[in-house]
Structures are given as C-alpha cells and as structure tokens.
C-alpha positions as CSV (number, residue, x, y, z in Angstrom):
1,X,0.0,0.0,0.0
2,X,1.5,3.4,-1.0
3,X,2.1,6.1,1.6
4,X,-0.4,8.9,1.7
5,X,0.6,12.3,0.6
6,X,0.2,15.3,2.9
7,X,-2.8,16.5,0.9
8,X,-4.5,13.1,1.4
9,X,-3.8,13.1,5.1
10,X,-5.2,16.6,5.5
11,X,-8.3,15.6,3.6
12,X,-8.9,12.6,5.9
13,X,-8.3,14.8,8.9
14,X,-10.8,17.4,7.6
15,X,-13.5,14.8,7.1
16,X,-12.9,13.4,10.7
17,X,-12.9,17.0,12.1
18,X,-16.2,17.8,10.5
19,X,-17.8,14.7,12.0
20,X,-16.3,15.5,15.4
21,X,-17.7,19.0,15.3
22,X,-21.1,17.8,14.2
23,X,-21.2,15.4,17.2
24,X,-20.3,18.3,19.6
25,X,-22.8,20.6,18.0
26,X,-25.6,18.1,18.2
27,X,-24.9,17.2,21.8
28,X,-25.5,20.7,23.2
29,X,-27.4,22.5,20.5
30,X,-30.6,23.1,22.6
31,X,-28.7,24.5,25.6
32,X,-26.6,26.7,23.4
33,X,-29.8,28.1,21.7
34,X,-31.3,28.8,25.2
35,X,-28.1,30.5,26.3
36,X,-28.2,32.9,23.4
37,X,-31.9,33.7,24.0
38,X,-31.1,34.4,27.6
39,X,-28.3,36.7,26.9
40,X,-30.4,38.6,24.3
41,X,-33.4,38.7,26.7
42,X,-31.4,40.5,29.4
43,X,-29.2,42.8,27.2
44,X,-31.1,43.9,24.1
45,X,-34.1,46.2,24.1
46,X,-37.1,44.4,22.6
47,X,-35.6,41.0,22.7
48,X,-38.1,40.0,25.4
49,X,-40.8,40.0,22.7
50,X,-38.9,38.0,20.1
51,X,-41.2,35.1,20.7
52,X,-44.3,37.2,19.9
53,X,-43.4,38.6,16.5
54,X,-46.6,38.6,14.4
55,X,-48.8,38.0,17.4
56,X,-48.8,41.4,19.1
57,X,-48.3,43.6,16.0
58,X,-49.8,47.1,16.5
59,X,-50.1,46.5,20.2
60,X,-48.4,47.9,23.2
61,X,-45.3,45.8,24.2
62,X,-43.9,47.2,27.4
63,X,-40.7,46.0,29.1
64,X,-40.6,46.3,32.9
65,X,-37.2,44.8,33.7
66,X,-37.1,42.7,36.9
67,X,-34.2,40.4,35.8
68,X,-31.1,42.6,35.0
69,X,-31.1,44.0,38.6
70,X,-30.2,40.6,40.0
71,X,-27.7,39.9,37.3
72,X,-25.9,43.2,38.1
73,X,-26.0,42.3,41.9
74,X,-24.3,38.9,41.3
75,X,-21.8,40.5,39.0
76,X,-20.9,43.1,41.7
77,X,-20.4,40.2,44.1
78,X,-18.0,38.7,41.7
79,X,-16.1,42.0,41.4
80,X,-15.8,42.2,45.2
81,X,-14.2,38.8,45.4
82,X,-10.6,38.2,44.5
83,X,-9.9,34.9,42.8
84,X,-6.1,34.2,43.1
85,X,-4.3,31.1,41.8
86,X,-1.6,29.6,44.0
87,X,1.1,27.1,42.9
88,X,1.8,24.4,45.5
89,X,4.5,21.7,45.3
90,X,3.0,18.3,44.3
91,X,5.0,16.5,47.1
92,X,3.2,18.4,49.9
93,X,6.2,20.5,50.9
94,X,6.0,24.3,51.5
95,X,6.0,26.6,48.5
96,X,9.5,27.6,47.4
97,X,11.0,30.4,45.4
98,X,10.0,28.8,42.1
99,X,6.4,28.5,43.2
100,X,6.4,32.2,44.2
101,X,8.0,33.1,40.9
102,X,5.4,31.2,39.0
103,X,2.5,32.9,40.9
104,X,4.1,36.3,40.4
105,X,4.7,35.8,36.6
106,X,1.2,34.3,36.2
107,X,-0.2,37.5,37.7
108,X,1.9,39.7,35.4
109,X,0.8,37.7,32.3
110,X,-2.9,37.5,33.0
111,X,-3.8,40.7,35.0
112,X,-3.4,43.2,32.3
113,X,-6.5,44.9,30.6
114,X,-7.0,42.1,28.2
115,X,-6.8,39.5,31.0
116,X,-9.5,41.4,33.0
117,X,-11.7,41.6,29.9
118,X,-11.3,37.9,29.3
119,X,-12.4,37.1,32.9
120,X,-15.3,39.5,32.9
121,X,-16.5,38.3,29.5
122,X,-16.4,34.7,30.6
123,X,-18.2,35.5,33.9
124,X,-21.0,37.4,32.2
125,X,-21.5,34.7,29.6
126,X,-21.8,32.0,32.4
127,X,-24.1,34.3,34.5
128,X,-26.5,35.3,31.8
129,X,-26.5,32.4,29.4
130,X,-24.8,29.6,31.3
131,X,-21.5,29.4,29.3
132,X,-18.5,31.6,28.8
133,X,-14.9,31.0,27.8
134,X,-11.3,32.2,27.6
135,X,-8.2,31.2,25.7
136,X,-4.5,31.4,26.3
137,X,-2.2,32.4,23.5
138,X,1.5,33.1,23.0
139,X,2.1,36.6,21.6
140,X,5.3,38.5,20.7
141,X,6.2,41.4,23.0
142,X,6.2,44.4,20.7
143,X,8.9,44.1,18.0
144,X,11.1,41.8,20.1
145,X,11.7,38.1,19.5
146,X,10.4,37.2,23.0
147,X,7.0,35.7,23.5
148,X,4.7,36.0,26.5
149,X,1.5,34.2,27.5
150,X,-1.7,36.2,27.1
151,X,-5.2,35.6,28.4
152,X,-7.7,36.4,25.6
153,X,-11.5,36.8,25.7
154,X,-13.9,34.6,23.8
155,X,-17.1,36.4,22.8
156,X,-20.3,34.5,22.2
157,X,-18.8,31.4,23.7
158,X,-22.1,29.5,23.5
159,X,-22.0,29.9,19.7
160,X,-18.3,29.4,19.0
161,X,-16.6,27.2,21.6
162,X,-17.0,23.5,21.2
163,X,-15.3,20.6,23.0
164,X,-15.0,16.8,22.5
165,X,-18.5,15.4,22.8
166,X,-17.0,12.5,24.9
167,X,-15.4,14.8,27.5
168,X,-17.3,14.6,30.8
169,X,-15.3,16.8,33.1
170,X,-16.6,20.3,33.7
171,X,-13.2,22.0,32.9
172,X,-12.8,19.8,29.7
173,X,-9.3,18.8,30.7
174,X,-10.2,15.3,29.4
175,X,-11.2,16.6,25.9
176,X,-9.1,15.2,23.0
177,X,-10.1,18.0,20.6
178,X,-11.8,21.4,20.6
179,X,-13.1,24.0,18.1
180,X,-13.1,27.8,18.2
181,X,-15.4,29.2,15.5
182,X,-14.9,32.7,14.0
183,X,-17.4,34.2,11.5
184,X,-15.8,35.9,8.5
185,X,-17.6,38.1,6.0
186,X,-17.6,36.3,2.6
187,X,-15.6,39.1,1.0
188,X,-12.8,39.0,3.6
189,X,-12.7,35.2,3.5
190,X,-12.4,35.2,-0.3
191,X,-9.6,37.8,-0.2
192,X,-7.7,35.7,2.3
193,X,-8.3,32.1,1.1
194,X,-9.8,32.3,-2.3
195,X,-13.1,31.6,-3.9
196,X,-12.7,27.9,-4.3
197,X,-13.0,27.1,-0.6
198,X,-15.9,29.6,0.1
199,X,-18.7,27.1,-0.5
200,X,-19.5,23.5,0.1
201,X,-17.6,21.0,-2.1
202,X,-20.0,18.8,-4.1
203,X,-19.1,15.7,-2.1
204,X,-20.1,17.3,1.2
205,X,-23.3,19.1,0.3
206,X,-26.1,18.2,2.7
207,X,-24.0,16.0,5.0
208,X,-23.7,18.4,8.0
209,X,-26.2,20.5,9.8
210,X,-24.0,23.3,11.0
211,X,-24.1,26.3,8.6
212,X,-20.5,26.6,7.7
213,X,-21.3,28.9,4.8
214,X,-23.9,31.1,6.4
215,X,-27.2,29.5,5.3
216,X,-28.3,32.7,3.4
217,X,-26.2,35.0,5.6
218,X,-23.1,36.5,3.9
219,X,-20.8,34.7,6.3
220,X,-18.2,32.0,6.2
221,X,-17.3,30.2,9.5
222,X,-13.7,29.4,10.1
223,X,-12.6,27.0,12.9
224,X,-9.4,26.7,14.8
225,X,-9.2,23.0,15.4
226,X,-7.1,21.9,18.4
227,X,-6.3,18.2,18.7
228,X,-4.2,16.3,21.2
229,X,-1.7,13.8,19.7
230,X,-0.1,11.1,21.7
231,X,2.1,8.5,20.0
232,X,5.5,8.1,18.3
233,X,6.9,9.1,14.9
234,X,9.8,7.9,12.9
235,X,12.6,10.1,11.5
236,X,14.7,8.8,8.6
237,X,18.4,9.9,9.0
238,X,20.9,10.5,6.2
239,X,24.6,11.0,6.6
240,X,26.5,13.2,4.1
241,X,29.9,14.6,3.4
242,X,31.8,16.5,6.2
243,X,29.7,14.9,8.9
244,X,26.5,16.6,7.5
245,X,23.4,14.9,8.9
246,X,19.8,15.4,7.7
247,X,16.7,14.1,9.5
248,X,13.3,13.9,7.8
249,X,9.9,12.9,9.2
250,X,9.1,9.6,7.5
251,X,5.6,10.6,6.7
252,X,6.7,13.8,4.9
253,X,9.4,12.1,2.8
254,X,8.4,10.7,-0.5
255,X,10.4,8.4,-2.8
256,X,11.5,11.2,-5.1
257,X,13.1,13.1,-2.2
258,X,14.9,10.0,-1.1
259,X,16.4,9.5,-4.5
260,X,17.6,13.1,-4.6
261,X,19.3,12.6,-1.3
262,X,21.0,9.4,-2.3
263,X,22.1,10.9,-5.6
264,X,23.8,13.8,-3.9
265,X,26.0,11.5,-1.8
266,X,23.9,11.0,1.3
267,X,23.6,7.5,2.9
268,X,20.6,6.4,4.9
269,X,21.4,5.1,8.3
270,X,19.3,3.6,11.1
271,X,16.1,5.6,11.7
272,X,15.1,6.8,15.1
273,X,11.7,6.8,16.8
274,X,10.5,9.7,19.1
275,X,7.5,9.7,21.4
276,X,5.3,12.7,21.5
277,X,2.5,14.2,23.6
278,X,1.5,17.5,22.1
279,X,-1.3,19.7,20.9
280,X,-1.5,20.7,17.2
281,X,-3.7,23.4,15.7
282,X,-5.2,23.5,12.3
283,X,-7.3,26.2,10.6
284,X,-10.3,24.8,8.6
285,X,-13.7,25.6,7.3
286,X,-16.4,23.4,5.8
287,X,-14.5,23.0,2.5
288,X,-10.9,22.1,3.6
289,X,-8.0,22.5,6.0
290,X,-6.8,26.0,5.3
291,X,-3.5,25.8,7.3
292,X,-1.6,23.7,9.8
293,X,-0.4,21.9,11.6
294,X,1.0,24.4,14.1
295,X,2.5,23.2,17.4
296,X,0.9,24.8,20.4
297,X,3.1,25.4,23.5
298,X,2.3,23.0,26.4
299,X,0.4,19.8,26.5
300,X,-3.1,21.2,27.1
301,X,-5.7,22.6,24.7
302,X,-5.5,26.3,25.5
303,X,-9.3,26.8,25.7
304,X,-11.1,27.2,29.0
305,X,-14.9,26.9,29.4
306,X,-16.8,28.6,32.3
307,X,-20.3,27.5,33.3
308,X,-23.1,28.8,35.5
309,X,-25.2,25.8,36.5
310,X,-23.8,22.6,34.9
311,X,-25.0,19.0,35.0
312,X,-24.7,15.7,33.2
313,X,-28.2,14.3,32.7
314,X,-29.0,11.3,30.5
315,X,-25.3,11.1,29.6
316,X,-25.5,14.6,28.1
317,X,-24.2,17.9,29.2
318,X,-26.6,20.6,30.2
319,X,-26.0,24.1,31.4
320,X,-27.9,27.3,32.1
321,X,-27.4,30.8,33.6
322,X,-29.4,32.9,36.0
323,X,-31.8,34.4,33.4
324,X,-33.3,31.3,31.9
325,X,-35.6,30.3,34.8
326,X,-36.9,33.9,35.2
327,X,-37.8,34.6,31.6
328,X,-41.3,33.1,31.8
329,X,-42.3,35.2,34.8
330,X,-40.9,38.3,33.2
331,X,-42.8,37.6,29.9
332,X,-46.1,37.0,31.7
333,X,-45.7,40.1,33.8
334,X,-45.0,42.3,30.7
335,X,-47.9,40.9,28.8
336,X,-50.3,41.8,31.6
337,X,-48.7,45.2,32.2
338,X,-49.0,45.9,28.4
339,X,-52.7,45.0,28.6
340,X,-53.2,47.4,31.4
341,X,-51.3,50.0,29.5
342,X,-53.5,49.6,26.5
343,X,-56.6,49.8,28.7
344,X,-55.4,53.0,30.3
345,X,-54.5,54.5,26.9
346,X,-58.0,53.7,25.6
347,X,-59.7,55.2,28.7
348,X,-60.6,58.9,28.3
349,X,-63.5,61.3,28.4
350,X,-66.9,59.7,27.8
351,X,-68.0,60.5,24.3
352,X,-71.7,61.3,23.6
353,X,-73.6,59.3,21.0
354,X,-76.1,61.2,18.8
355,X,-78.5,60.4,16.0
356,X,-77.3,61.7,12.6
357,X,-80.1,64.2,12.5
358,X,-79.0,65.7,15.9
359,X,-75.5,66.5,14.8
360,X,-76.1,67.5,11.2
361,X,-74.6,70.9,10.4
362,X,-72.6,70.9,13.7
363,X,-70.2,68.1,12.9
364,X,-67.1,70.4,12.6
365,X,-67.9,72.2,15.8
366,X,-68.0,69.0,17.8
367,X,-65.0,67.6,16.1
368,X,-62.8,70.5,16.9
369,X,-64.1,71.2,20.4
370,X,-61.1,69.6,22.1
371,X,-58.9,72.1,20.3
372,X,-61.0,75.3,20.3
373,X,-62.6,74.8,23.7
374,X,-65.9,76.3,22.6
375,X,-68.1,78.1,25.2
376,X,-71.1,76.0,24.2
377,X,-72.1,73.3,21.7
378,X,-75.4,72.9,19.8
379,X,-77.4,70.0,18.4
380,X,-80.6,69.7,16.5
381,X,-83.8,68.6,18.2
382,X,-85.7,65.6,16.9
383,X,-89.4,66.2,16.2
384,X,-92.3,63.9,15.4
385,X,-94.7,64.4,12.6
386,X,-96.8,66.8,14.7
387,X,-93.7,68.9,15.3
388,X,-93.3,67.9,18.9
389,X,-89.8,67.4,20.2
390,X,-89.3,63.7,20.9
391,X,-85.5,63.5,21.6
392,X,-83.0,65.9,23.0
393,X,-79.4,65.4,24.2
394,X,-77.3,62.3,23.5
395,X,-79.0,59.0,23.4
396,X,-76.0,57.3,25.2
397,X,-72.3,57.7,26.1
398,X,-69.2,55.6,25.4
399,X,-67.8,53.6,28.4
400,X,-64.1,53.2,29.3
401,X,-63.0,49.6,29.4
402,X,-62.4,48.0,32.8
403,X,-59.3,46.1,33.8
404,X,-60.3,42.4,34.2
405,X,-60.0,41.2,37.8
406,X,-58.0,38.2,36.6
407,X,-55.4,40.5,35.0
408,X,-54.9,42.5,38.2
409,X,-54.6,39.3,40.2
410,X,-52.1,37.8,37.7
411,X,-49.9,40.9,37.9
412,X,-49.7,40.5,41.7
413,X,-49.0,36.8,41.5
414,X,-46.3,37.2,38.8
415,X,-44.6,40.0,40.6
416,X,-44.5,38.0,43.8
417,X,-43.0,35.0,41.9
418,X,-40.2,37.3,40.5
419,X,-39.5,38.5,44.0
420,X,-39.3,34.9,45.3
421,X,-36.9,33.9,42.6
422,X,-34.6,36.9,43.0
423,X,-34.9,37.2,46.7
424,X,-36.0,40.2,48.7
425,X,-33.2,42.6,48.0
426,X,-34.8,45.4,50.0
427,X,-33.9,43.5,53.2
428,X,-30.3,44.1,52.5
429,X,-30.4,47.4,50.6
430,X,-32.3,49.2,53.3
431,X,-31.0,49.4,56.9
432,X,-33.8,49.4,59.4
433,X,-33.4,51.1,62.8
434,X,-32.4,48.8,65.7
435,X,-31.4,46.0,63.3
436,X,-28.6,43.9,64.8
437,X,-25.4,43.2,62.9
438,X,-26.1,39.4,63.1
439,X,-29.4,39.9,61.4
440,X,-27.9,41.9,58.6
441,X,-25.2,39.3,58.1
442,X,-27.8,36.5,57.9
443,X,-29.8,38.5,55.3
444,X,-26.7,39.3,53.2
445,X,-25.6,35.6,53.5
446,X,-29.0,34.5,52.1
447,X,-28.4,36.8,49.1
448,X,-24.9,35.6,48.6
449,X,-26.0,32.0,48.3
450,X,-27.6,33.0,44.9
451,X,-24.2,34.0,43.6
452,X,-22.1,31.2,45.0
453,X,-22.5,28.9,42.0
454,X,-21.2,31.5,39.6
455,X,-18.3,32.5,41.9
456,X,-17.4,28.8,42.2
457,X,-17.5,28.4,38.4
458,X,-15.2,31.4,38.0
459,X,-12.8,29.8,40.5
460,X,-12.8,26.5,38.6
461,X,-12.1,28.3,35.4
462,X,-9.2,30.2,37.0
463,X,-7.7,26.9,38.2
464,X,-7.8,25.5,34.6
465,X,-6.3,28.7,33.2
466,X,-3.3,28.4,35.7
467,X,-2.8,24.7,34.8
468,X,-2.6,25.5,31.1
469,X,-0.4,28.5,31.8
470,X,2.1,26.4,33.7
471,X,2.5,24.0,30.8
472,X,3.0,26.9,28.3
473,X,5.5,28.7,30.6
474,X,7.6,25.6,30.9
475,X,8.3,25.8,27.2
476,X,8.1,29.5,26.4
477,X,10.2,30.7,29.4
478,X,12.8,27.9,29.2
479,X,16.5,29.0,29.2
480,X,17.1,26.7,26.2
481,X,14.9,28.7,24.0
482,X,16.9,30.9,21.7
483,X,17.1,34.5,23.0
484,X,15.8,33.6,26.4
485,X,19.2,33.5,28.3
486,X,19.4,36.7,30.3
487,X,15.9,37.7,29.6
488,X,14.1,39.6,32.4
489,X,10.5,38.8,33.1
490,X,8.2,41.2,34.9
491,X,6.6,39.8,38.1
492,X,3.7,41.1,40.2
493,X,3.1,40.4,43.9
494,X,-0.3,40.0,45.5
495,X,0.0,43.6,46.7
496,X,0.6,44.8,43.2
497,X,4.3,45.5,43.7
498,X,6.3,45.0,40.5
499,X,9.6,43.1,40.3
500,X,11.5,40.9,37.9
501,X,13.4,37.6,37.5
502,X,16.1,36.8,35.1
503,X,16.2,33.6,33.0
504,X,19.4,31.7,33.3
505,X,20.9,33.8,36.2
506,X,23.0,31.7,38.5
507,X,22.6,32.0,42.3
508,X,24.1,30.2,45.3
509,X,21.8,27.7,46.9
510,X,22.5,27.6,50.7
511,X,20.6,24.3,51.0
512,X,22.8,22.4,48.5
513,X,25.9,24.6,48.5
514,X,25.8,24.6,44.7
515,X,25.1,27.2,42.0
516,X,21.6,26.9,40.5
517,X,19.3,28.9,38.2
518,X,17.5,31.7,39.9
519,X,14.3,30.6,38.0
520,X,13.7,27.6,35.9
521,X,10.2,27.3,34.6
522,X,10.9,23.9,33.0
523,X,11.0,22.5,36.5
524,X,7.6,23.9,37.3
525,X,5.3,21.0,38.1
526,X,2.9,22.3,40.7
527,X,-0.7,21.7,41.9
528,X,-2.9,24.7,41.4
529,X,-5.3,25.8,44.0
530,X,-7.4,29.0,44.1
531,X,-8.2,31.3,46.9
532,X,-11.5,33.3,46.8
533,X,-11.5,36.4,48.9
534,X,-12.3,40.1,48.9
535,X,-10.8,42.3,46.2
536,X,-7.6,44.2,46.8
537,X,-9.3,47.5,47.8
538,X,-11.9,45.8,50.1
539,X,-9.2,43.6,51.6
540,X,-7.0,46.7,52.4
541,X,-9.9,48.5,54.0
542,X,-10.7,45.5,56.1
543,X,-7.0,45.2,57.2
544,X,-6.8,48.8,58.2
545,X,-10.0,48.5,60.3
546,X,-8.6,45.4,62.0
547,X,-5.2,46.9,62.8
548,X,-6.9,50.0,64.3
549,X,-9.2,47.9,66.4
550,X,-6.3,45.9,67.7
551,X,-4.1,48.9,68.6
552,X,-5.6,49.5,72.1
553,X,-5.0,45.9,73.1
554,X,-1.3,45.8,72.2
555,X,0.9,46.6,75.2
556,X,4.2,45.7,73.7
557,X,5.7,48.8,71.9
558,X,7.1,46.4,69.2
559,X,3.7,44.9,68.6
560,X,2.2,48.4,68.4
561,X,4.9,49.4,65.8
562,X,4.0,46.3,63.7
563,X,0.3,47.0,63.8
564,X,0.8,50.6,62.9
565,X,3.1,49.8,60.1
566,X,0.9,47.1,58.7
567,X,-2.1,49.4,58.7
568,X,-0.1,52.2,57.0
569,X,1.1,49.8,54.4
570,X,-2.6,49.0,53.4
571,X,-3.9,52.5,53.4
572,X,-5.6,53.7,50.2
573,X,-5.5,57.2,48.9
574,X,-3.8,59.6,46.6
575,X,-0.3,60.6,47.6
576,X,0.2,57.8,50.1
577,X,2.5,55.6,48.0
578,X,5.7,56.9,49.7
579,X,4.2,56.2,53.2
580,X,3.2,52.7,52.1
581,X,6.7,52.0,50.8
582,X,8.3,53.2,54.1
583,X,5.9,51.1,56.1
584,X,6.7,48.1,54.0
585,X,10.4,48.6,54.5
586,X,9.8,48.7,58.3
587,X,7.8,45.5,58.2
588,X,10.5,43.8,56.0
589,X,13.1,44.9,58.5
590,X,11.1,43.5,61.4
591,X,10.6,40.1,59.6
592,X,6.8,40.5,59.3
593,X,6.7,40.7,55.5
594,X,8.6,38.5,53.2
595,X,11.0,40.6,51.0
596,X,10.9,40.5,47.2
597,X,14.1,39.6,45.3
598,X,15.0,43.3,44.9
599,X,14.4,44.1,48.6
600,X,16.4,41.0,49.6
601,X,19.3,42.1,47.3
602,X,19.2,45.7,48.9
603,X,19.3,44.2,52.4
604,X,22.3,42.1,51.5
605,X,24.1,45.0,49.9
606,X,23.4,47.1,53.0
607,X,25.1,44.5,55.2
608,X,28.3,44.5,53.1
609,X,31.2,46.8,54.2
610,X,30.8,50.1,52.5
611,X,33.6,51.2,50.1
612,X,35.4,54.4,51.4
613,X,34.6,57.7,49.8
614,X,37.7,58.8,47.7
615,X,37.2,62.4,48.8
616,X,37.0,61.4,52.5
617,X,40.1,59.4,52.1
618,X,42.0,62.3,50.5
619,X,40.8,64.7,53.2
620,X,41.8,62.2,56.0
621,X,45.3,61.8,54.4
622,X,45.8,65.6,54.2
623,X,44.7,66.0,57.8
624,X,47.2,63.3,58.9
625,X,50.0,64.9,56.9
626,X,49.3,68.4,58.4
627,X,49.2,66.8,61.9
628,X,52.6,65.1,61.3
629,X,54.1,68.3,60.1
630,X,52.8,70.1,63.2
631,X,54.3,67.5,65.5
632,X,57.6,67.6,63.7
633,X,57.7,71.4,64.1
634,X,57.0,71.2,67.8
635,X,59.8,68.6,68.1
636,X,62.2,70.8,66.2
637,X,61.5,73.8,68.4
638,X,62.0,71.7,71.6
639,X,65.3,70.4,70.2
640,X,66.5,73.9,69.4
641,X,65.5,75.1,72.9
642,X,67.4,72.1,74.4
643,X,70.5,72.9,72.4
644,X,70.3,76.6,73.5
645,X,70.1,75.6,77.2
646,X,73.0,73.2,76.7
647,X,75.1,75.9,75.1
648,X,74.3,78.3,77.9
649,X,75.4,75.7,80.5
650,X,78.6,75.0,78.6
651,X,79.2,78.7,78.3
652,X,78.7,79.2,82.1
653,X,81.1,76.4,82.8
654,X,83.7,77.9,80.5
655,X,83.3,81.3,82.0
656,X,83.8,80.0,85.4
657,X,87.3,78.8,84.4
658,X,88.5,82.0,82.7
659,X,89.5,85.4,84.0
660,X,86.9,88.3,84.3
661,X,88.2,90.2,81.4
662,X,87.9,87.2,79.2
663,X,84.5,86.4,80.6
664,X,82.9,89.6,79.2
665,X,84.3,88.9,75.8
666,X,83.0,85.3,76.0
667,X,79.6,86.4,77.1
668,X,79.2,88.7,74.2
669,X,80.2,85.9,71.8
670,X,77.7,83.4,73.5
671,X,74.9,85.9,73.3
672,X,75.5,86.4,69.6
673,X,75.5,82.6,69.1
674,X,72.2,82.2,71.0
675,X,70.5,84.9,68.9
676,X,71.7,83.2,65.8
677,X,70.3,79.8,66.9
678,X,67.0,81.3,67.9
679,X,66.7,83.0,64.5
680,X,67.4,79.8,62.7
681,X,64.7,77.8,64.6
682,X,62.2,80.5,63.8
683,X,63.0,80.5,60.1
684,X,62.7,76.7,60.0
685,X,59.2,76.7,61.6
686,X,58.0,79.4,59.2
687,X,59.2,77.2,56.2
688,X,57.2,74.2,57.5
C-alpha cells in the first residue's frame, strides 16, 4: 500500500474533524440556543418580545425589567471577590521560590487589561446564558523576538466554543479535541483564502447541519481545530559529506526526495523513533483544512470553558445561567402590564352618542371642540310628525374599558413570583433602625447564596487557566529557547508590587551549596489551588480597620509598631505611596513581611562593608599629613631650645674657668650665638 501524501492526510483529517464537530454541535445545540436567547433577553431592548413577533403587532409591548437588577448584583459580588491562583508543590512541601515566581509571573501575564476583559466576558457569559470561555495564546512582545502568554476573551462562547462530545469533566481537561469558531464576511474570506473554498464541495453538500457557509447570511465560518496527539513518529536519517546529517519525518518524505538525497551523496542510516505528547492546531472551514499543523506550547488545549449551572443528565451535558428560569415570569408580567397600559390609553372622556339628525350641520364644531374649547355646543332637536320634540341630548355615552380582575390578580402573583426567585433585595439594601449586625449578616448571606454557584464556576475556570499557563510557561520561558538566556521577566506580587526575575541567572543555593538557576520554569510542576476572597481594595480597607481595632489591646511597643506599620502599608489614597513603601520597609526589617528579590538584594548590599569615599580618604590623608608636620615642628622647636640651654650651660662652665676680662668677651660671643640659633629655629618653623 502506497504512503499517503500530505494533501491526502489533511483531507482525511478534515473529514474526521467535520464529523467530530457535528457530534459536539448536536450534543449541546438546545442548551446553546437557550443560552443565546437568555443573553439577548437581558441585554437587548425588545428581545423579550422576540417570541411574539406577528402575534402582538400594532399592540403595546412594554418591558418592565425585573431580571437585570439581580444579574448586576451577582456581577458586583464577583467584582468584590478576588480569585487568586496559587502554585503548591506536588509533594506536599512548603512553597519555594520557584512557586512564588510562577505565581508572580502568572499575575503579570494575566492581570493586564486584556486579561481582565477575558475574565469579565467569561463570567457574564456564564451568569447570563450559562456558558463563557477564555483562551491562552503566545504573543510577541512588541517588536522583540520574545513571546509572552496572554489571556484572551472569547465572545459569544455558546456559539463558537465546542469541545469533544465524549469529554465529561466540567473543565474539559479530558477533551481530545476542541473547536473555536470565528465568523468571517464572505468578501474578507475570499480575499484571504480564495473563492474555491468559500462554499461546500460537491461531495459534502447536505452532510452536516452546521451552517459553515452562512445559510443565506453573507458569512463563512472558520474554525481553529485543536487536537491532542499522543504516540510516536519515525525520523529517517541521512549522513552526508563533512559529517553533515539530515533528519526527515518519514511521513513527509516521498520516494523522489529519497532518490535526490541518495544521488547527492547521502547515505541512509538507522532511523530513530521519538515519542510525542503534544497539541496541534489546524485552521479549517467546511471546505478544507486551510493551514496547519501548528504546534501549540504546552500539553493542554489552550481553551477554557466557564459555566453557570452545569449538570450531566441522561449522559449529556446541560447548562444554564441565571436568566433562563426567570424569563417566563418576566414575559407573563410584561404581557399583563401591556394590557393594562392599552386599557389606560384607551380610557378617556366619555363621548356622547347622537343620531345623525341631531349632529347634522354641527359636525365640525363638535370635532374641533377639544382644540378650540368652545363656550357651548349645539345639536338639532328631533321632532315627530306633529312637530313635537321627541328627543333631545345624546341618546348614550361611550364607556371606558375596565381592567379584568384576573389580569390584576395575575400581575400581583407574577410580581411575587419574581421577588421569590430573585430574593427580597430590600432587606439588605435598606438598613432598618435597631437591626442587629447578626441579622444583617444573615440577610446578606442569604443573598450571597444565589451568587455562590457563579463564583465557584469562576474559581474552577481560574484553576484551569493556571494549569494551562504552567505548561506553556515551561516551554516559552525555558532558558534553552533561543534568545531567552538573560531575559528579564516582569513579576507582580499579591499587593501589586512590580519586580523581575532573570532567566538563566545563577545564584548560590544555601541548601545544597551549589550554583543553580534563579528561576527555571521547565521544573515547574505544581498543583494549582485558588483562593476566593475580597478584592484588593476591600481587603486593604478591612486590614486597616482590623489593625486600628487591635491597637488599644497591644501593650508591647514592638507589637504596636508592627500593627501601625501594617495598617499604614494597606492605606488607600492619593499621595500615600511613599508612606506605604516606608511602612513596607519597616515590616520587612522586622521580619513580618517576606521581602521581594529586589528588597532582599538591597538588604544584603546594606550589610556589606561600604567602600570608602575617595574624597573622604583624601581629606583624611591631608589632615594626617598636616598633623605630622605640626608634631615635627614642635619637636624641632623643643630640640632647638634644648640645644640653647646646653650651650648656655657649657658657656657658664667655660666662663667660670677664665678670668673676668675674658668672661665679658666670651659672654658677648655666647649671646651672639644664642641669637643666631633662635633666629634659625624661627625660620625653620616658618618654612614648614
């Protein structure tokens, strides 16, 4: 049997992918349709009456919204809760520097504006319709050759994100393939890929239900097809001159290429087999595979679903959001309110009913009375054959319609049903006098229970995002990647403090006594857990209140200093950044807060002996030199005085042994010598 060409393999893959997508599409088509209706119902004006088109034409269709308020409340609860991923060693030991570095880099990669948009889009999709989604993607940083991991939003996830129909886990980590659908205008698609693949091939017409080519809409749907591949592949190896070696994947090498290699002096040697566990991406539409394969970093499909309420029932996946169960009550309520509105609009001033003979000749006056406000109106009297008046005034009056008692009762019942489903928000929004704090907490806790399923869904999605990120980081941030050695990666602490780590930087490990990489993402194999808590601003405010309340009970001055510094570090306000930094340095110095890499380096540098200032050294040397000269001058003066005294003593001794006449002459000579010595010592001091 001849080996398949690449085109034949891609054609088979395309046929299999179309069938896999159809299976996924059929499995959840109803839930996805309901999810889209729910999102339209709560977001688009008039969408609540989509079901009634043609039934209520030319009638009042009011929308009194009782659903979006609860959606907004749950979304605000989500914003007040911080969902943070933590990386824990799989062996149960305490988190080390690598785990902290992973968490810090993960925050830096995913907490930019695009990351926040991705999380918010996924949460709203799960809350309103029951399904949202995010994706992770490697993108180049500006014009550099370095890649970073980005968290990207998926809009309309219920319409474009599909997973393996056989996957049963909520996070889809067990899916072997997935699809991400993007609609293109036909003109843009033809410009990019050509006309020949912008419509169904003849062999595929009518085989699949999904409208790959728009079904009357000027759209062409393009899918990114992610597929896991586990197995082994064979490489054929050829040795040439000057130790040149060429390796070729056996499936990509045809007989003609082998003949060319052999003819140019290459000799085939023993092939090698390599195992693989990877994710490949193809781009396809209903006609063919448009591009691929493209190797995806990591070993996980980089697509993450997020659900509201999710269940497996009758071996099939079902999901819904908050809106679906409240749609019926909202529709019934609006129908009844619209009827009451029509009744009120039809009600007005009672109109008189006349015979035609009574109004004849006065029609225009009566017709314009509501505009001209006439002082009086006239009618014709009706007379019998004898000329007697038999009728005067209107024969009857129009009557305003009454609201049916059943309509009024139904409005009350429906409104109460909506309140029961959403909960009585007034109990938590309005603070009643003399209400205890415990009662308020119980009421708020009852309201929070309605949002817990969606917060948990967001936490599960965050866990899956962190797991996929870890696998991608092990490849993209590895020191063996060209250009990564010496690359600095931005990090972000839980408090929002920026830092950096350097790929390939060697540091001394005090535990082993050896040099090791400061950071090595290829060793990152951690369990991911998430912590759900208050947002940064709410958490800081709570910390400040706690520190202030504890201050009166702290008797130790050191404890008071710690409490004060911790409260100051968490203060919010414009112009307080310097004070927060100073408080943090105090806490780091006291050992309360763990220092960052930069702070630890600064502390180590501060403990090293400081190099002397050259100017100070020069000044010190000059001072010592001046001091030495001064000491020498004093010594020389003392020596001169000693010599003078010795000379005087010798002179006295000599005078005692000579006659008087000679003594006078000697004294004069000695005096002259003393004066000369004194003058010499004075000149020497002046010169120094």
